[in-house]
N, C-alpha and C positions, 0 to 999 in steps of 0.2 A: 758734610759738604766737601771737605778737603779730601777725605778718603774716596768718595765717589768720583771726584775729578781726576785724582791720581790713578785710580783703577781704569778710568776711561782712557787716559793718556797712554798708560802701559799697554792696554789692550790694542791700541792703535799702532803700537810699535815704537812709541816714544820712550826715551830713557830720561825720566825726570830727575833733576838734581836740586835738592832743597838747600838753599844757602841763606842763612840769617833768618830773621823773624823771631817771633815769640816762641818760647819752648813748647807751648801748647800745640803748635803746628806739627811738630815732629810725629806725634801719635797718629794723626790723620794721614800723614804721608806714608808712614810705615804700614798702616792698615790697608791703604789703597794699593800700594805696590805689592804687598805680600798676598793680597786677595787674588791677584792674577798670577804671580810668580812663585808663591810659597815663601818660606823664610828667606830674608834678604840680608846682605852684608850692610853694616852701618859704619861709616867713618864719622865719628862724633868729635868735632873740634870745639872745645869749651874749656874754660878755666875751672869748671866744677864738674864732678862726675855725674851729677843728676841721677843718682841711683837710690834715692830714698823710697821705702815702701809707701810712706805717706809723709806728709809735712803738716804739722799743726793739726793733725787729725783729718786732713783732707786727702783724698785719693789722687786727684789730678791737679798738680801744681807744677811750677817751673823746676822744682827739685826732684821730680820723679818722671821726667819725660822719657828717660831710657828704660827703666823697668816697666813702665806702662807699655812701652813698645814691645817688651818681651812677653807680655801677657798674650796668650793665644798663639804662641809659636810664630811670632812675626819676624824675629831676628835669627840669623845664623851666627852663633857665637864663635865658631871656628874661623869665620872670615870677617869679623867685626873688630873695630879698634876704637879706643878713645885716646885723644891726643890733646896735650896742653893743660892738663889738670895741675892745680897747685893747692897746697894745703889740704890734701885729702884726709878724710876721716878714716882711721884705721879699720873700723868696722865695715865701712863701705868698700874699701880697697880689698879686704878679705872676701867680702861677698862677690865682688867683681872677679877676683882671681879664680873663684870656684865656678864662674859662669852664671851665677844666679841672676845677674842683671839682664841676661839675654835669654834665659830659659824658662821664665815663668809662663 
């Protein structure tokens, strides 16, 4: 539902900007915009990197909104950035530095 609305907005020439809300909204936004424009840049402002492959055995959770967006070539890692992280897990930072969070 979110992806379809965002694709409709982008197709009409609107530049949507998602601010706030639950982490699960991010994937729909990315899917909708990239459906029309191809891989997009993401400016991700959060205290957590949200780059888990899964969390407690679940694929879509608040902890994986960024890699979920990377699935299907939705993000352009060369033009994306994450800002505001604190207490990052070393494994996750290593994964991010290799671009894995945005290239799945």
